[in-house]
Backbone bond lengths (Angstrom), bond angles and torsions (degrees), N, CA, C in turn:
res aa  C-N    CA-C-N  psi(-1)  N-CA   C-N-CA  omega(-1)  CA-C   N-CA-C  phi
1 M - - - 1.460 - - 1.523 110.08 -
2 T 1.326 115.37 155.57 1.446 119.85 174.92 1.521 109.62 -87.98
3 L 1.336 115.30 164.50 1.457 118.93 176.74 1.521 111.29 -65.19
4 E 1.345 117.38 -34.44 1.469 120.43 176.67 1.520 111.22 -61.54
5 E 1.335 116.32 -43.17 1.463 120.29 179.41 1.527 111.07 -64.61
6 L 1.326 116.44 -42.61 1.459 119.54 179.36 1.522 111.78 -66.96
7 A 1.330 116.33 -37.22 1.465 119.39 179.73 1.520 111.25 -66.66
8 D 1.324 117.34 -33.31 1.461 120.83 176.47 1.528 111.54 -76.23
9 F 1.340 115.49 -39.75 1.460 120.63 -174.10 1.528 111.79 -79.06
10 A 1.322 116.89 -43.37 1.472 120.29 -176.09 1.520 109.57 -143.00
11 P 1.337 117.61 69.36 1.469 119.75 179.79 1.524 110.95 -63.53
12 R 1.329 114.49 142.65 1.464 119.39 178.45 1.518 108.38 -144.82
13 S 1.301 115.77 150.95 1.457 119.44 172.97 1.515 109.13 -159.51
14 S 1.311 114.15 150.00 1.456 119.68 170.75 1.522 107.62 -75.56
15 H 1.300 115.63 174.02 1.457 118.64 172.39 1.517 108.62 -57.13
16 A 1.337 117.77 131.86 1.467 121.37 -179.17 1.524 109.02 -64.12
17 A 1.312 115.70 101.37 1.456 120.55 -174.42 1.520 113.08 -75.24
18 V 1.328 117.14 -21.62 1.466 120.98 -179.27 1.519 108.90 -123.10
19 P 1.333 118.14 156.82 1.466 120.28 179.10 1.526 111.58 -61.91
20 E 1.331 115.68 156.55 1.467 120.22 -179.49 1.518 111.62 -58.19
21 W 1.349 118.14 -38.08 1.456 120.43 -176.93 1.528 112.85 -69.31
22 A 1.335 117.22 -14.16 1.463 120.66 177.78 1.523 112.23 -91.28
23 Q 1.332 117.60 -5.11 1.460 121.50 -179.13 1.532 110.29 -90.20
24 G 1.334 115.51 154.82 1.457 121.05 179.10 1.511 111.13 118.31
25 C 1.335 115.78 -163.50 1.460 122.30 179.43 1.521 109.35 -107.96
26 F 1.330 115.97 131.28 1.459 122.59 -178.95 1.525 110.16 -125.58
27 H 1.332 116.12 139.68 1.459 121.59 170.71 1.520 108.18 -110.24
28 L 1.336 116.19 142.21 1.462 120.37 -178.81 1.525 110.26 -80.41
29 R 1.336 116.33 125.10 1.463 121.38 175.73 1.528 110.82 -80.11
30 G 1.336 116.74 -36.83 1.456 120.03 179.97 1.513 110.87 179.09
31 A 1.325 115.55 161.96 1.458 122.74 179.10 1.521 109.05 -129.01
32 A 1.331 116.34 138.56 1.464 122.82 174.98 1.517 108.42 -120.32
33 F 1.346 116.08 140.40 1.456 120.90 -175.61 1.527 110.38 -122.02
34 A 1.325 115.10 158.60 1.463 121.32 -173.16 1.529 112.59 -64.56
35 D 1.331 117.72 -22.20 1.466 119.53 -179.89 1.521 112.76 -83.69
36 G 1.338 116.46 6.09 1.453 120.75 177.87 1.505 115.09 93.87
37 T 1.339 118.25 -6.60 1.461 121.01 179.44 1.523 110.71 -83.01
38 E 1.314 115.13 158.37 1.461 122.31 176.79 1.519 109.22 -134.26
39 D 1.317 115.29 156.66 1.463 121.13 177.40 1.522 108.23 -136.47
40 T 1.318 115.40 109.52 1.464 120.35 174.92 1.525 110.66 -116.41
41 A 1.324 116.67 8.94 1.461 121.02 -174.49 1.525 113.40 -101.56
42 T 1.345 117.32 -38.07 1.462 119.69 -178.01 1.525 110.40 -63.57
43 R 1.313 115.95 131.65 1.462 120.13 176.78 1.531 108.64 -84.33
44 V 1.328 115.47 119.23 1.461 120.90 -177.79 1.523 108.52 -129.08
45 I 1.316 115.66 128.98 1.467 122.60 -179.19 1.521 108.13 -128.80
46 R 1.332 115.64 134.52 1.470 121.07 178.79 1.520 109.14 -129.35
47 V 1.320 115.95 137.39 1.461 121.93 174.49 1.521 107.77 -124.65
48 Q 1.344 115.14 132.51 1.465 121.15 -174.87 1.526 110.09 -125.73
49 A 1.326 116.26 127.05 1.462 122.43 170.05 1.527 107.87 -105.38
50 H 1.336 117.94 -161.46 1.468 120.15 -175.21 1.518 112.75 -61.41
51 G 1.318 116.90 -57.21 1.455 120.48 -177.12 1.509 112.27 -128.60
52 M 1.327 116.19 33.36 1.457 120.94 -176.98 1.512 108.62 -151.90
53 A 1.329 116.86 140.47 1.457 121.80 -178.17 1.521 109.66 -136.52
54 G 1.322 115.63 154.95 1.455 120.93 175.91 1.513 110.45 -148.91
55 D 1.335 116.18 152.66 1.458 119.48 178.04 1.517 111.01 -147.21
56 L 1.333 114.74 163.75 1.458 123.26 178.95 1.515 107.58 -140.52
57 R 1.355 117.28 133.15 1.460 122.95 -178.53 1.523 108.89 -130.13
58 V 1.337 115.99 119.17 1.467 121.62 -178.01 1.527 109.01 -132.28
59 P 1.348 118.04 119.65 1.467 119.90 177.45 1.533 111.25 -62.07
60 T 1.324 116.07 141.40 1.464 120.45 -179.45 1.517 111.74 -63.37
61 G 1.328 118.00 -33.58 1.453 121.41 -177.29 1.513 114.69 -81.99
62 R 1.312 118.32 15.75 1.466 120.14 179.35 1.527 110.40 -60.92
63 P 1.337 119.52 139.04 1.466 120.86 -177.87 1.528 112.24 -59.18
64 D 1.322 116.11 144.08 1.461 122.22 174.68 1.524 107.87 -85.26
65 V 1.326 116.53 108.71 1.473 120.70 -178.88 1.523 110.48 -114.66
66 S 1.325 116.33 23.35 1.466 120.13 -176.42 1.524 112.30 -62.45
67 A 1.321 117.59 -23.97 1.465 120.18 179.89 1.527 112.24 -86.09
68 R 1.325 117.60 -6.96 1.470 120.86 179.63 1.523 109.85 -83.58
69 S 1.328 115.46 156.29 1.466 120.84 -179.46 1.519 112.28 -84.96
70 G 1.302 116.79 -13.78 1.454 120.90 -178.83 1.515 109.13 164.76
71 F 1.333 116.57 -170.62 1.459 119.79 -176.75 1.521 112.33 -62.90
72 H 1.344 117.92 -32.55 1.459 119.95 179.90 1.525 111.50 -71.76
73 G 1.325 118.25 -13.19 1.452 121.15 175.74 1.514 113.51 -90.05
74 C 1.328 117.12 -2.02 1.459 121.79 -179.44 1.532 110.10 -93.30
75 S 1.319 115.61 161.11 1.451 119.89 171.62 1.525 108.76 -82.44
76 V 1.325 116.13 163.55 1.453 120.09 177.99 1.529 110.02 -62.05
77 A 1.330 116.81 -40.03 1.462 120.53 178.46 1.522 110.93 -60.06
78 E 1.337 116.91 -40.07 1.464 120.03 178.06 1.517 111.41 -66.83
79 L 1.324 117.18 -40.79 1.461 120.11 178.43 1.528 110.83 -59.89
80 L 1.324 116.49 -41.72 1.457 120.12 -179.45 1.526 111.21 -63.94
81 E 1.331 117.23 -38.11 1.463 120.10 178.05 1.526 111.25 -71.85
82 L 1.326 117.86 -35.77 1.464 121.18 178.73 1.522 111.33 -64.31
83 A 1.330 116.65 -25.76 1.470 120.62 -176.77 1.518 112.76 -76.21
84 V 1.346 118.06 -9.14 1.471 120.37 -178.63 1.529 108.91 -89.52
85 V 1.300 116.18 63.79 1.471 123.53 176.23 1.525 106.70 -133.35
86 D 1.309 115.66 167.74 1.465 118.72 178.33 1.523 109.12 -157.95
87 G 1.287 115.25 168.95 1.456 121.84 179.76 1.508 109.59 156.02
88 G 1.322 115.56 166.17 1.448 119.34 178.94 1.506 111.93 171.45
89 V 1.310 116.08 -171.51 1.457 123.08 178.16 1.511 108.77 -131.78
90 A 1.335 115.79 157.79 1.466 120.75 179.62 1.515 109.52 -159.76
91 D 1.308 116.00 155.48 1.457 120.58 167.97 1.531 107.28 -70.18
92 A 1.335 116.24 143.33 1.464 120.33 -174.68 1.521 110.54 -127.09
93 S 1.312 115.14 143.27 1.460 121.12 174.99 1.522 108.23 -136.79
94 W 1.334 115.59 168.85 1.456 122.15 -175.37 1.517 108.42 -121.40
95 S 1.328 116.85 124.11 1.452 121.03 -177.56 1.522 109.71 -143.30
96 D 1.330 116.79 113.48 1.461 122.27 176.19 1.530 110.88 54.31
97 E 1.340 116.02 49.88 1.465 125.25 178.49 1.525 113.70 67.94
98 A 1.324 116.85 11.90 1.460 120.38 -179.06 1.523 110.36 -112.45
99 L 1.338 116.36 142.04 1.456 122.88 175.10 1.519 108.18 -89.80
100 V 1.320 116.56 115.42 1.455 122.57 -177.37 1.522 108.71 -107.15
101 R 1.317 116.70 126.13 1.464 121.48 179.43 1.527 109.88 -108.48
102 E 1.336 114.93 137.11 1.457 120.68 -178.59 1.521 109.17 -140.48
103 T 1.338 115.36 162.58 1.472 123.38 178.79 1.521 110.57 46.56
104 G 1.321 115.50 53.47 1.453 120.09 -177.02 1.516 113.09 -89.56
105 A 1.335 114.89 160.74 1.462 123.63 170.69 1.516 106.54 -128.77
106 A 1.345 117.35 135.20 1.456 119.90 -172.76 1.520 111.52 -145.01
107 F 1.332 115.64 162.54 1.462 120.98 177.59 1.521 110.36 -67.31
108 Q 1.325 117.36 -47.56 1.460 120.33 175.18 1.531 108.39 -79.15
109 P 1.327 117.59 138.34 1.484 119.65 -174.61 1.522 113.60 -81.46
110 F 1.326 117.55 35.75 1.459 122.47 175.02 1.522 106.77 -157.30
111 D 1.310 116.78 164.50 1.454 121.42 -178.22 1.525 109.08 -86.56
112 S 1.340 116.38 108.83 1.463 120.64 -176.78 1.521 112.40 -73.66
113 W 1.341 117.96 -26.20 1.471 122.68 -177.58 1.528 108.49 -130.82
114 P 1.348 117.61 73.34 1.473 119.58 -172.98 1.522 114.43 -73.92
115 E 1.330 118.97 -20.14 1.464 120.06 -175.92 1.523 110.97 -82.43
116 P 1.345 118.55 128.01 1.466 120.37 176.41 1.526 110.93 -57.59
117 G 1.319 115.69 141.25 1.454 120.46 -179.43 1.521 111.79 -98.47
118 V 1.317 116.91 133.74 1.458 122.45 175.78 1.528 107.98 -84.22
119 L 1.332 116.50 122.01 1.465 121.41 -176.70 1.520 110.44 -104.45
120 Q 1.322 115.13 138.31 1.458 121.32 176.36 1.523 109.11 -135.42
121 R 1.330 115.73 128.62 1.460 120.34 174.78 1.520 108.92 -78.59
122 R 1.310 117.22 125.95 1.454 121.82 178.91 1.526 108.91 -101.78
123 L 1.308 117.61 -122.62 1.463 120.99 -179.41 1.518 111.06 -105.72
124 G 1.334 115.34 142.90 1.455 119.76 175.18 1.517 111.66 56.65
125 A 1.335 115.82 -123.63 1.455 121.56 -175.59 1.521 113.23 -86.95
126 S 1.332 117.99 1.35 1.464 121.37 -171.38 1.528 112.39 -85.51
127 V 1.337 115.34 128.84 1.460 123.55 171.39 1.525 107.35 -129.61
128 I 1.325 116.58 128.50 1.463 121.98 -179.46 1.523 109.23 -106.54
129 E 1.328 115.24 132.52 1.464 121.84 176.89 1.520 108.80 -116.09
130 T 1.323 117.31 129.07 1.463 121.34 179.21 1.519 110.26 -130.32
131 A 1.325 115.25 153.31 1.465 121.18 173.92 1.523 108.98 -91.17
132 R 1.317 116.81 135.70 1.462 119.19 178.37 1.526 111.87 -62.32
133 S 1.314 116.46 -26.29 1.461 120.39 177.93 1.515 112.24 -70.99
134 G 1.338 117.18 -14.70 1.453 121.03 -175.06 1.514 113.24 84.22
135 A 1.329 118.34 13.11 1.466 121.42 -175.65 1.525 112.99 -73.84
136 Y 1.340 117.28 -33.76 1.464 119.04 -174.70 1.522 111.01 -155.11
137 A 1.334 114.70 163.11 1.466 123.11 168.84 1.523 107.26 -139.54
138 L 1.331 116.39 133.52 1.458 122.37 -177.64 1.523 109.49 -118.73
139 D 1.319 115.84 136.36 1.461 122.89 -178.20 1.529 108.64 -109.05
140 W 1.344 116.08 104.01 1.456 122.02 -176.78 1.531 110.81 -99.91
141 R 1.341 116.32 153.27 1.452 122.41 174.08 1.535 110.11 -128.55
142 L 1.323 115.80 120.79 1.456 120.71 174.67 1.519 109.16 -64.35
143 Q 1.322 117.03 132.79 1.451 121.68 -176.00 1.529 112.17 -88.53
144 P 1.332 116.54 142.41 1.467 119.23 174.40 1.520 111.05 -57.82
145 R 1.317 115.85 155.25 1.465 123.40 178.31 1.530 111.70 62.08
146 S 1.340 115.61 36.25 1.461 120.58 172.47 1.525 111.99 -87.19
147 G 1.333 116.73 -14.73 1.454 120.38 -178.92 1.518 112.34 -83.09
148 G 1.336 115.16 171.09 1.464 121.19 -178.01 1.507 110.15 107.11
149 L 1.326 116.99 -120.91 1.458 121.66 179.30 1.525 109.88 -72.54
150 L 1.340 116.32 127.90 1.457 122.22 176.02 1.521 108.12 -124.34
151 V 1.342 115.56 118.87 1.464 121.41 -173.19 1.523 109.72 -130.68
152 G 1.324 115.57 137.44 1.454 122.39 167.90 1.512 108.64 -138.94
153 L 1.328 117.63 111.64 1.466 122.71 179.93 1.523 109.14 -125.08
154 R 1.318 116.86 137.23 1.466 121.60 177.64 1.523 108.80 -111.53
155 L 1.319 116.56 126.23 1.455 121.45 -177.60 1.527 110.53 -70.90
156 M 1.338 115.67 136.43 1.458 121.68 -179.47 1.529 111.12 -105.24
157 F 1.323 116.35 -51.31 1.465 120.28 176.56 1.520 109.31 -158.43
158 E 1.336 114.30 169.16 1.463 121.43 -176.34 1.522 109.56 -138.53
159 T 1.318 116.41 135.67 1.455 122.12 170.63 1.518 107.24 -98.64
160 G 1.324 117.32 113.85 1.451 122.54 -171.85 1.512 113.76 -85.13
161 L 1.336 114.49 -174.59 1.460 120.31 -179.68 1.522 112.10 -65.94
162 D 1.342 117.04 -20.70 1.464 120.34 177.87 1.517 112.33 -82.15
163 G 1.346 117.24 -1.40 1.449 121.47 178.59 1.508 114.90 84.59
164 L 1.324 117.37 -2.13 1.455 120.92 -178.58 1.524 110.30 -93.28
165 T 1.319 115.62 140.64 1.464 121.64 178.66 1.519 109.04 -99.84
166 R 1.333 115.46 126.31 1.459 121.33 -178.04 1.524 109.73 -133.30
167 P 1.335 117.53 146.84 1.463 119.13 171.37 1.525 109.35 -59.92
168 R 1.332 116.02 138.81 1.463 120.28 175.50 1.522 108.32 -151.79
169 D 1.310 115.96 126.82 1.452 119.79 -178.85 1.527 109.65 -85.96
170 G 1.314 114.73 163.29 1.454 120.83 179.48 1.509 109.75 157.85
171 G 1.307 116.07 -174.55 1.451 119.24 -178.97 1.510 112.38 -167.08
172 L 1.314 115.20 161.74 1.456 123.36 177.74 1.519 108.23 -135.28
173 L 1.334 115.91 124.37 1.457 122.11 177.40 1.518 108.52 -126.40
174 I 1.325 116.29 130.43 1.465 121.99 177.06 1.515 108.22 -130.54
175 A 1.329 115.68 131.15 1.464 122.40 173.56 1.523 106.86 -130.79
176 G 1.332 116.46 95.20 1.452 120.76 -178.90 1.511 112.06 65.47
177 D 1.337 116.39 -114.91 1.456 121.22 -178.50 1.514 112.97 -90.42
178 H 1.327 118.15 5.41 1.454 122.44 -173.65 1.529 110.48 -114.37
179 C 1.317 116.35 139.83 1.464 121.54 -177.11 1.520 109.56 -138.59
180 L 1.310 116.27 135.67 1.460 122.04 170.62 1.525 107.90 -124.33
181 F 1.332 115.20 126.79 1.457 121.99 -170.50 1.518 108.63 -127.51
182 M 1.338 117.42 131.72 1.457 120.94 -178.04 1.525 111.29 -133.88
183 L 1.336 115.84 131.79 1.452 122.70 170.85 1.523 107.95 -122.68
184 D 1.326 117.37 128.06 1.456 120.48 175.83 1.528 109.00 -77.18
185 R 1.315 116.15 164.66 1.462 120.77 179.32 1.525 110.66 -66.96
186 R 1.320 115.26 148.09 1.461 118.69 175.16 1.530 110.83 -69.42
187 R 1.341 115.50 -31.99 1.465 120.54 175.97 1.523 108.02 -120.23
188 P 1.328 118.29 124.43 1.464 119.47 179.38 1.516 111.43 -68.57
189 L 1.330 116.26 151.40 1.454 120.28 174.40 1.523 109.51 -68.41
190 S 1.321 115.48 152.63 1.468 119.82 -174.04 1.515 112.89 -80.86
191 S 1.335 117.62 -9.97 1.451 121.22 -176.81 1.519 110.20 -131.51
192 S 1.342 116.30 159.03 1.458 120.59 176.60 1.525 111.95 -96.14
193 G 1.324 117.78 8.26 1.455 121.18 178.16 1.516 111.28 -76.23
194 P 1.343 118.09 164.76 1.460 121.48 178.99 1.525 111.55 -54.97
195 V 1.328 116.30 146.93 1.463 121.37 -178.29 1.522 110.51 -58.61
196 Q 1.328 117.98 -41.05 1.463 120.64 179.78 1.529 110.58 -60.43
197 Q 1.316 117.31 -43.07 1.464 121.81 -179.97 1.519 110.85 -62.99
198 Q 1.325 117.36 -43.40 1.462 120.74 179.06 1.526 111.25 -67.03
199 M 1.329 116.39 -37.09 1.465 119.63 179.12 1.525 110.86 -66.24
200 R 1.328 117.08 -39.22 1.462 121.03 179.79 1.530 110.64 -63.12
201 A 1.337 116.28 -33.64 1.462 120.28 -178.21 1.525 113.17 -87.33
202 A 1.324 117.25 -9.16 1.467 120.80 -176.20 1.524 110.95 -70.71
203 G 1.326 116.57 143.51 1.463 120.43 176.47 1.510 112.37 -65.51
204 D 1.337 116.50 -35.76 1.465 122.41 178.72 1.525 107.81 -126.69
205 P 1.340 117.96 94.31 1.473 119.78 -176.66 1.525 113.21 -63.61
206 F 1.319 118.60 -25.18 1.464 121.03 179.94 1.526 110.59 -72.66
207 A 1.338 116.30 -43.26 1.467 119.46 176.18 1.523 109.98 -65.85
208 F 1.333 116.82 -37.95 1.459 119.62 178.15 1.520 110.67 -64.25
209 A 1.341 117.77 -39.52 1.466 121.14 179.36 1.519 110.97 -61.28
210 E 1.325 117.44 -42.02 1.470 120.28 178.65 1.516 110.79 -60.42
211 M 1.330 117.04 -38.59 1.460 120.73 179.29 1.531 110.70 -73.45
212 A 1.335 116.75 -44.08 1.466 120.14 -176.35 1.521 111.44 -65.70
213 F 1.340 117.23 -41.74 1.451 120.77 -177.18 1.525 112.77 -87.85
214 D 1.336 116.42 7.79 1.463 119.44 168.71 1.517 109.35 -64.82
215 G 1.330 116.75 -26.47 1.457 121.60 169.14 1.519 109.50 -83.38
216 E 1.311 117.25 148.81 1.466 121.12 -172.12 1.524 110.64 -146.69
217 V 1.333 115.45 137.20 1.461 121.65 166.86 1.520 106.05 -126.79
218 S 1.328 117.54 121.85 1.459 121.79 -174.92 1.517 111.26 -132.23
219 Y 1.336 114.93 145.08 1.467 122.41 173.86 1.522 107.51 -110.92
220 A 1.328 116.18 128.48 1.462 121.39 -177.81 1.520 109.73 -130.97
221 R 1.328 115.73 154.38 1.463 120.78 178.11 1.517 110.13 -122.85
222 R 1.337 114.62 146.39 1.450 121.34 -177.33 1.532 110.50 -68.34
223 Q 1.323 115.55 134.39 1.458 122.77 177.59 1.536 109.66 -97.44
224 P 1.344 117.83 166.99 1.471 119.63 178.04 1.523 113.41 -55.86
225 T 1.339 116.81 -25.95 1.471 120.46 178.32 1.526 112.34 -74.86
226 G 1.330 116.77 -11.50 1.459 120.84 -175.05 1.510 113.43 96.18
227 Q 1.341 117.48 -14.98 1.459 121.16 177.57 1.527 110.47 -76.29
228 F 1.324 115.09 163.00 1.456 121.16 178.46 1.518 110.01 -108.38
229 K 1.334 116.34 125.68 1.460 122.67 -179.68 1.521 109.70 -104.32
230 V 1.332 115.88 131.15 1.459 121.27 -177.51 1.527 109.96 -72.25
231 E 1.336 116.56 122.18 1.457 121.93 178.44 1.523 112.75 -103.01
232 L 1.328 117.44 -27.04 1.458 121.23 -177.53 1.519 107.82 -151.86
233 S 1.339 116.25 139.49 1.459 119.40 -176.18 1.519 110.62 -154.30
234 T 1.336 116.62 153.65 1.454 120.06 169.97 1.520 110.44 -62.84
235 N 1.319 116.96 -26.66 1.467 122.78 175.48 1.530 108.07 -103.13
236 P 1.341 118.89 104.41 1.465 119.97 -174.62 1.521 113.24 -62.03
237 F 1.327 117.98 -21.38 1.462 120.47 -179.54 1.528 112.48 -78.98
238 R 1.323 117.16 -4.09 1.461 120.92 173.71 1.524 111.51 -88.53
239 E 1.331 116.95 -18.05 1.457 120.78 -175.67 1.525 111.10 -68.44
240 G 1.328 115.60 135.50 1.454 121.57 -176.68 1.515 113.32 94.53
241 G 1.337 117.69 -14.79 1.455 121.00 177.84 1.525 111.59 -90.45
242 M 1.300 115.89 174.18 1.454 121.73 179.60 1.530 110.33 -95.71
243 A 1.322 115.48 142.20 1.461 121.44 177.88 1.525 109.05 -93.98
244 A 1.323 116.47 127.95 1.473 121.47 -178.58 1.518 109.19 -82.26
245 V 1.333 115.71 75.36 1.466 119.67 -173.55 1.527 113.76 -125.14
246 G 1.338 118.88 -16.75 1.453 119.91 -167.77 1.506 116.57 -86.74
247 D 1.353 117.82 -30.89 1.462 118.23 -173.27 1.520 111.14 -140.42
248 G 1.345 114.81 -173.11 1.459 120.71 -177.86 1.512 113.83 87.01
249 Y 1.339 117.74 17.11 1.462 121.71 -174.71 1.526 112.24 -96.26
250 L 1.325 114.82 147.67 1.459 122.58 173.65 1.519 108.92 -131.60
251 Q 1.326 116.31 137.62 1.458 121.14 174.08 1.521 108.75 -78.38
252 T 1.327 117.43 126.17 1.459 120.53 178.99 1.530 109.48 -85.42
253 S 1.322 115.89 179.74 1.463 120.09 178.10 1.525 111.72 -67.98
254 I 1.325 115.83 -17.94 1.470 120.49 174.89 1.520 107.15 -96.72
255 K 1.319 117.73 118.90 1.458 121.29 -170.85 1.521 113.49 -61.67
256 E 1.315 117.81 -26.50 1.460 121.53 -177.54 1.527 112.44 -84.83
257 I 1.342 117.39 1.89 1.458 120.42 -173.63 1.530 110.52 -121.16
258 L 1.347 115.79 134.37 1.456 122.35 172.42 1.526 109.22 -117.62
259 R 1.312 115.05 146.82 1.463 120.71 173.54 1.523 108.04 -116.88
260 Q 1.316 116.30 133.24 1.456 121.19 -177.69 1.522 110.42 -119.08
261 H 1.344 116.07 129.55 1.458 122.51 176.59 1.526 108.37 -105.14
262 I 1.329 115.82 124.16 1.455 122.19 -179.31 1.518 108.21 -119.42
263 G 1.325 118.19 126.36 1.454 121.82 -178.67 1.515 111.80 80.53
264 E 1.331 115.31 -178.37 1.468 121.16 -177.19 1.517 110.21 -136.62
265 G 1.326 114.49 159.01 1.456 121.17 174.78 1.508 112.99 58.44
266 D 1.361 115.75 -135.14 1.456 119.45 -178.01 1.523 112.89 -77.02
267 Q 1.336 116.55 1.56 1.463 121.06 175.23 1.525 111.96 -103.81
268 A 1.322 116.94 8.55 1.458 120.93 -174.57 1.532 111.45 -78.73
269 I 1.319 115.22 139.31 1.462 123.75 172.03 1.527 107.36 -121.94
270 V 1.320 116.98 140.68 1.459 121.62 177.58 1.525 108.27 -119.87
271 R 1.325 115.45 129.44 1.460 120.89 178.07 1.523 109.00 -121.44
272 Q 1.311 116.17 139.10 1.461 121.24 177.06 1.527 109.04 -111.86
273 W 1.347 115.62 128.94 1.449 122.52 -173.35 1.530 111.05 -120.23
274 R 1.322 115.80 145.04 1.459 122.29 170.65 1.521 108.71 -97.90
275 I 1.328 117.47 131.49 1.462 121.82 -176.06 1.530 110.47 -83.69
276 D 1.315 115.27 125.36 1.464 120.78 165.11 1.523 109.23 -98.38
277 T 1.326 116.55 -48.59 1.462 121.93 -178.59 1.523 109.30 -141.21
278 L 1.317 116.83 133.63 1.462 122.20 174.77 1.521 107.31 -150.93
279 M 1.333 115.30 90.28 1.455 120.99 -173.16 1.523 110.10 -139.64
280 S 1.317 115.71 147.49 1.461 121.20 175.79 1.527 109.11 -112.73
281 G 1.325 115.10 161.36 1.456 120.40 174.31 1.507 115.37 69.28
282 T 1.340 118.19 24.28 1.459 119.44 177.86 1.526 110.35 -70.35
283 D 1.307 116.05 147.06 1.458 122.25 -176.15 1.529 108.46 -106.54
284 I 1.328 115.93 95.53 1.461 121.80 179.71 1.527 107.73 -123.00
285 V 1.312 117.01 106.75 1.468 120.94 -175.62 1.533 109.32 -129.61
286 P 1.347 117.14 146.02 1.470 120.76 -178.95 1.525 112.33 -83.58
287 K 1.341 116.90 59.95 1.458 120.86 -179.00 1.518 109.68 -135.75
288 T 1.322 115.73 147.40 1.455 121.47 172.64 1.530 108.60 -126.39
289 V 1.319 115.10 168.96 1.463 121.26 -174.91 1.527 110.21 -86.41
290 T 1.321 115.84 139.66 1.455 121.51 171.32 1.525 108.44 -129.80
291 D 1.337 117.58 164.31 1.461 119.17 179.94 1.534 110.19 -81.45
292 K 1.320 116.69 179.76 1.463 121.46 -174.33 1.522 111.90 -61.17
293 A 1.335 116.16 -42.87 1.457 119.61 -179.88 1.522 111.11 -63.68
294 G 1.319 116.03 -41.52 1.464 119.70 178.74 1.510 111.88 -64.81
295 A 1.349 116.25 -40.73 1.458 120.18 179.28 1.524 111.27 -63.48
296 E 1.335 116.22 -40.77 1.464 119.96 179.21 1.522 111.00 -66.20
297 W 1.335 116.52 -39.38 1.471 119.77 178.14 1.524 110.94 -63.89
298 L 1.345 116.59 -42.91 1.464 119.74 178.51 1.523 111.25 -61.38
299 K 1.328 116.01 -41.30 1.463 120.20 179.71 1.521 111.00 -63.14
300 S 1.331 116.85 -44.04 1.464 120.14 -179.69 1.516 111.02 -67.71
301 R 1.328 116.73 -37.05 1.470 120.35 178.92 1.521 109.98 -63.75
302 T 1.332 117.24 -41.35 1.458 121.23 -179.57 1.526 110.23 -65.28
303 S 1.332 117.04 -41.68 1.453 120.45 -177.97 1.528 112.37 -67.26
304 R 1.349 116.09 -28.48 1.466 119.88 179.63 1.512 111.76 -83.42
305 G 1.349 115.51 -16.53 1.449 119.43 -178.36 1.515 113.65 70.19
306 V 1.315 117.87 27.01 1.463 121.94 -178.09 1.525 109.88 -103.11
């Protein structure tokens, strides 16, 4: 079954841990920091369901390796630059206007943003996130077509091509036409230092890259066929491919658990997911309320084209 079919047939959700206006897919417009620096270049995408959140962070200056056949076709310098990415998924709760993330899994083996962010809905698609410490302020924009299917699934374990079942963390978040998908590494890194730092110290940086990028955080968008195509990923060689996220699901005897079959025969993988959110027809729009005078002014401004 597809997730759409399951959401219609047996919708489920945890208690909505965050306000409705905080749910959906958001792109970062820019970040300001207390030391006076700003960042408008890093591509940052966040998807939020009821009690689960995920994000992806990719520097704009990342090397273009689209012509390479894989990590072994890259230079060591390119591998080191590719390692400066981040992203992950976490359970999310709401406390005193702050989004608190817990029990997370991420590409970098440490929490890059440990301070809960205070979220405020501004006008239209704008949501501002600030740190109570005063360390940063983030300017988010809710993306169009975030409404409809809203999904939050947390990966519990995976049965691989070798037939063995192993615990594996990860998550799947869908908000309308937007999808964020995360798989943790099958083998954890031996250190909590940044991936780039560990790669620089590795005896074989190419073998280390294969292990490090076995974990993946990808952002995909729905195509006219209904499939999701990867547009941005911690693994650049995943970009342009399709994400196996939409179908192959079965409802287990436990209502909070889904089992997903990917592939067939000796190429089959089975993943078991815990449901946080599985709902269809959600109403997530980038609009806020204004009074009559404001509405009339907006209408006149639009008609003048100014």
